[in-house]
C-alpha positions as CSV (number, residue, x, y, z in Angstrom):
1,M,115.9,89.6,-76.0
2,K,119.6,89.8,-76.8
3,S,119.2,88.1,-80.2
4,Y,116.3,90.5,-81.0
5,V,118.4,93.6,-80.2
6,I,121.3,92.3,-82.3
7,R,118.9,91.6,-85.3
8,R,117.5,95.1,-85.0
9,L,120.9,96.7,-84.9
10,L,122.0,94.7,-88.0
11,A,118.8,95.7,-89.8
12,L,119.8,99.3,-89.0
13,I,122.7,99.2,-91.5
14,P,120.7,98.7,-94.7
15,V,118.1,101.2,-93.5
16,L,120.8,103.9,-92.9
17,I,122.5,103.1,-96.2
18,G,119.1,103.4,-98.0
19,I,118.4,106.8,-96.3
20,S,121.9,108.0,-97.1
21,L,121.4,107.1,-100.8
22,C,118.1,108.8,-101.0
23,I,119.3,112.1,-99.4
24,F,122.4,112.1,-101.6
25,L,120.3,111.8,-104.7
26,I,117.7,114.3,-103.6
27,L,120.4,116.9,-102.9
28,Q,121.5,116.6,-106.5
29,L,118.0,117.9,-107.6
30,I,118.1,121.0,-105.5
31,P,118.5,124.2,-107.6
32,G,121.7,126.1,-107.1
33,D,124.9,124.9,-105.4
34,V,127.3,125.8,-102.6
35,I,130.0,127.0,-105.0
36,S,127.8,129.8,-106.4
37,G,127.0,130.9,-102.9
38,L,130.7,130.9,-101.9
39,L,132.0,132.7,-104.9
40,G,129.1,135.2,-105.4
41,I,129.9,137.8,-108.0
42,E,133.5,136.7,-108.2
43,E,132.4,133.4,-109.8
44,N,134.3,132.3,-112.9
45,P,135.0,129.0,-114.6
46,E,138.5,128.8,-113.2
47,L,137.6,129.4,-109.6
48,R,134.6,127.1,-109.9
49,A,136.8,124.3,-111.2
50,Q,139.2,124.8,-108.4
51,L,136.5,124.5,-105.7
52,E,134.8,121.5,-107.5
53,K,138.2,119.7,-107.3
54,K,138.7,120.7,-103.7
55,F,135.3,119.4,-102.6
56,G,135.3,116.4,-104.9
57,L,132.3,117.6,-106.9
58,D,134.1,117.0,-110.2
59,Q,133.9,113.3,-109.6
60,P,131.1,111.1,-110.9
61,L,128.1,110.8,-108.6
62,Y,128.7,107.2,-107.7
63,K,132.3,108.0,-106.6
64,Q,131.2,111.0,-104.6
65,Y,128.7,108.8,-102.8
66,W,131.2,106.0,-102.2
67,D,133.8,108.4,-100.8
68,W,131.3,110.0,-98.4
69,I,129.6,106.8,-97.2
70,S,132.9,104.9,-96.7
71,K,134.1,107.7,-94.5
72,V,130.8,107.7,-92.6
73,L,131.1,104.0,-91.9
74,K,134.4,104.8,-90.2
75,G,132.9,107.5,-88.1
76,D,134.1,110.4,-90.3
77,F,131.2,112.7,-91.4
78,G,133.5,115.0,-93.3
79,R,133.9,118.7,-93.1
80,S,131.6,121.6,-93.8
81,F,132.0,123.3,-97.2
82,R,131.3,126.6,-95.6
83,T,133.3,126.6,-92.3
84,D,135.7,123.7,-93.0
85,K,134.9,122.4,-89.5
86,E,134.4,118.7,-88.7
87,I,130.7,117.9,-88.9
88,F,130.3,115.2,-86.3
89,P,131.5,117.1,-83.3
90,E,129.3,120.0,-84.3
91,I,126.3,117.6,-84.7
92,M,126.9,116.2,-81.2
93,S,127.2,119.7,-79.7
94,R,123.9,120.8,-81.3
95,F,122.3,117.5,-80.4
96,K,122.8,118.1,-76.7
97,I,120.8,121.3,-76.9
98,T,118.0,119.6,-78.9
99,A,118.0,116.6,-76.5
100,Q,117.5,119.0,-73.5
101,L,114.6,120.7,-75.3
102,T,113.1,117.4,-76.3
103,F,113.1,115.8,-72.9
104,M,111.8,118.9,-71.2
105,A,108.9,119.1,-73.7
106,A,108.2,115.3,-73.3
107,F,108.1,115.8,-69.5
108,I,105.6,118.7,-69.8
109,S,103.6,116.7,-72.3
110,C,103.2,113.7,-70.0
111,L,102.6,115.9,-67.0
112,I,99.7,117.5,-68.7
113,G,98.4,114.8,-71.1
114,I,98.3,111.7,-68.9
115,P,96.4,113.1,-65.9
116,L,93.9,114.9,-68.1
117,G,93.5,111.9,-70.3
118,I,92.7,109.7,-67.2
119,L,90.3,112.4,-65.9
120,S,88.6,112.6,-69.2
121,A,88.1,108.8,-69.3
122,L,86.8,108.7,-65.7
123,K,84.4,111.6,-66.5
124,R,83.3,110.3,-69.8
125,N,80.5,112.2,-71.6
126,T,80.4,114.9,-68.9
127,W,81.2,118.6,-69.2
128,I,84.7,117.9,-67.8
129,D,85.3,115.4,-70.5
130,G,84.0,117.8,-73.1
131,I,86.4,120.6,-72.0
132,I,89.4,118.3,-71.9
133,R,88.6,116.9,-75.4
134,V,88.4,120.5,-76.7
135,I,91.8,121.3,-75.1
136,A,93.3,118.2,-76.7
137,L,91.9,119.1,-80.1
138,L,93.4,122.6,-79.8
139,G,96.8,121.1,-78.8
140,V,96.7,118.9,-81.9
141,S,95.4,121.5,-84.3
142,V,97.2,124.7,-83.4
143,P,100.6,124.9,-85.2
144,G,103.7,125.3,-83.0
145,F,104.8,128.5,-84.7
146,A,101.4,130.1,-84.0
147,S,101.5,129.0,-80.4
148,A,105.0,130.3,-80.0
149,T,104.2,133.7,-81.5
150,L,101.1,134.1,-79.4
151,L,102.9,133.2,-76.2
152,I,105.7,135.6,-76.8
153,L,103.3,138.4,-77.5
154,F,101.2,137.6,-74.5
155,L,104.1,137.5,-72.1
156,S,105.7,140.6,-73.5
157,L,102.5,142.8,-73.7
158,V,100.8,141.6,-70.5
159,F,103.7,140.8,-68.1
160,Q,106.5,142.7,-69.8
161,Y,108.5,139.5,-69.8
162,Y,111.1,138.9,-72.5
163,S,113.0,135.7,-72.9
164,P,116.9,136.1,-72.7
165,V,118.5,136.6,-76.1
166,G,121.2,134.1,-77.1
167,Y,122.0,130.7,-75.7
168,V,123.7,129.7,-72.5
169,G,124.6,126.1,-71.7
170,L,122.9,124.2,-68.9
171,F,126.2,123.8,-67.0
172,E,127.4,127.3,-67.7
173,N,124.4,129.0,-66.0
174,P,121.5,126.7,-65.2
175,S,119.2,129.6,-64.2
176,I,119.6,131.5,-67.5
177,N,119.5,128.3,-69.5
178,M,116.1,127.3,-68.0
179,Q,114.8,130.8,-68.7
180,I,115.8,130.3,-72.3
181,M,114.5,126.8,-72.7
182,I,111.3,126.9,-70.7
183,L,109.1,128.8,-73.3
184,P,110.0,126.6,-76.3
185,S,109.6,123.5,-74.0
186,I,106.1,124.6,-73.0
187,I,105.2,125.2,-76.7
188,L,106.3,121.8,-77.8
189,G,105.0,120.1,-74.6
190,T,101.5,121.5,-74.9
191,S,101.4,120.6,-78.6
192,M,102.4,117.1,-77.8
193,S,100.1,116.8,-74.8
194,G,97.0,117.0,-77.1
195,S,97.8,113.6,-78.7
196,V,98.9,112.2,-75.3
197,M,95.5,113.2,-73.8
198,R,93.5,111.5,-76.6
199,M,95.6,108.4,-76.5
200,T,95.5,108.1,-72.7
201,R,91.7,108.6,-72.7
202,S,91.0,105.9,-75.3
203,S,93.5,103.4,-73.8
204,V,92.1,103.8,-70.2
205,L,88.5,103.6,-71.5
206,E,89.2,100.4,-73.3
207,I,90.8,98.8,-70.3
208,L,88.0,100.0,-67.9
209,R,85.6,98.0,-70.1
210,Q,87.5,94.8,-69.5
211,D,86.1,92.0,-67.3
212,F,89.1,91.9,-65.0
213,I,88.6,95.5,-64.0
214,K,85.0,94.7,-63.1
215,A,86.3,91.7,-61.0
216,I,88.8,94.0,-59.2
217,R,86.1,96.5,-58.4
218,A,83.8,93.7,-57.2
219,K,86.6,92.6,-54.7
220,G,86.4,96.0,-53.2
221,A,89.8,97.4,-54.4
222,P,90.2,101.2,-53.9
223,E,89.4,103.2,-57.0
224,K,92.9,104.7,-57.1
225,V,94.5,101.2,-57.1
226,T,92.0,100.1,-59.9
227,I,92.9,103.1,-62.0
228,F,96.6,103.5,-61.6
229,K,97.8,100.0,-60.8
230,H,95.6,98.1,-63.2
231,A,93.9,100.3,-65.8
232,L,96.7,102.7,-66.5
233,K,99.5,100.1,-66.4
234,N,97.7,97.9,-68.9
235,G,97.0,100.8,-71.2
236,L,100.5,102.2,-71.2
237,I,101.8,100.5,-74.3
238,P,100.0,102.7,-76.9
239,I,100.9,105.8,-74.8
240,I,104.6,104.8,-74.7
241,T,104.5,104.2,-78.4
242,L,103.1,107.7,-79.1
243,V,105.5,109.5,-76.7
244,G,108.4,107.5,-78.2
245,M,107.5,108.6,-81.7
246,Q,107.2,112.2,-80.6
247,I,110.5,112.1,-78.8
248,G,112.2,110.6,-81.9
249,S,110.7,113.3,-84.1
250,L,111.8,116.1,-81.7
251,L,115.3,114.7,-81.3
252,G,115.5,115.1,-85.1
253,G,115.2,118.8,-84.5
254,A,112.2,121.0,-83.7
255,V,113.1,123.3,-86.6
256,V,110.4,125.9,-86.4
257,T,110.6,126.3,-82.6
258,E,114.4,126.5,-82.6
259,Q,114.2,129.1,-85.4
260,I,111.7,131.3,-83.5
261,F,113.6,131.2,-80.2
262,S,117.1,131.2,-81.8
263,I,118.1,128.0,-80.1
264,P,121.2,126.6,-81.8
265,G,120.0,123.0,-81.9
266,L,120.2,120.2,-84.5
267,G,117.0,121.4,-86.3
268,L,118.4,124.9,-86.8
269,M,121.8,123.5,-87.9
270,T,120.0,121.4,-90.5
271,L,117.9,124.3,-91.8
272,T,120.9,126.6,-92.0
273,A,122.8,123.9,-94.0
274,I,119.9,123.6,-96.4
275,N,119.8,127.3,-97.0
276,Q,123.5,127.4,-97.6
277,R,123.5,124.2,-99.8
278,D,126.2,122.7,-97.5
279,Y,125.8,119.2,-98.7
280,P,128.0,117.3,-96.2
281,V,126.3,118.9,-93.3
282,I,122.8,118.2,-94.6
283,Q,123.8,114.5,-95.3
284,G,125.4,114.1,-91.9
285,C,122.4,115.7,-90.0
286,V,119.8,113.6,-91.8
287,L,121.7,110.4,-91.4
288,F,122.2,111.1,-87.7
289,I,118.5,112.0,-87.2
290,A,117.5,108.7,-88.9
291,F,119.9,106.8,-86.6
292,I,118.4,108.5,-83.5
293,Y,114.8,107.8,-84.6
294,V,115.5,104.1,-85.2
295,M,117.2,103.8,-81.8
296,I,114.4,105.5,-80.0
297,N,112.0,103.0,-81.6
298,L,114.2,100.1,-80.5
299,L,114.2,101.5,-76.9
300,V,110.4,101.7,-77.0
301,D,110.2,98.1,-78.1
302,I,112.5,97.0,-75.2
303,L,110.5,99.1,-72.7
304,Y,107.3,97.1,-73.7
305,T,108.8,94.0,-72.0
306,Y,109.1,95.9,-68.7
307,V,105.5,97.3,-68.9
308,D,104.0,94.0,-69.9
309,P,106.2,90.9,-69.0
310,R,103.9,88.8,-71.2
311,I,105.6,90.4,-74.3
312,T,108.7,88.4,-75.4
313,Y,111.1,88.9,-78.3
314,K,112.8,85.9,-79.9
């Protein structure tokens, strides 16, 4: 296991370098630049030349890339062109908010998706199964921004409930923080739960068809033990894979949801940087998101060995 983890971590280096190179080159193709946005109507060749020199944009592309990536390898993500603030502390500050939103959404997703998926498998081809499959299909099909808009309208028009404006940290005021975070978490969680329901249903159905389940039932084991101890446990690996991928994606920033609910997370930070052509911030955010996604996949692979001890990594 230790050698496998070390190999995966070493393989992370060329992956991140490849991603950094791709995002650096892609940014060069985006129309417009940050200098035009900063200078506005006061732009002239002299001021442009001064800012290009200040930001290092007057250097050849290969030198710009090397200067940036060499600093990143030392843990320095540089400074924002717009605010002149250090990028990495800002990324970590925003990531804490996105992480809270992600894990709340994942909890809601599993709380809804796994029990309904099991129920759907047990009631296969009945009206209960049909209703759950329709719910799962809606969860997968309805876009998050549409769900968010409809939920906000429903709560405000029917119950006269309005989510608090602004953001308050979890440790500053837990009550207000939960009021702010619960609606976007429900939106993301219900959207994720559709996929979890379908995966749980198919995994449990496949295990229930196995001969060892028939043998367990023949021995007179209680149905709850058969379902939860044997069927669900043996069908957890694809469910863990799906939830892990969803968590990795959300940790990269739930851009639309954060935008709708004005949550200052990593997704909103990335979107703002793209609109402002703030290249160092965009590069830093994308590289950090890629790192988080790969690490989540590594943790999922390690978790497999605890769910199924037969799995070994050499």
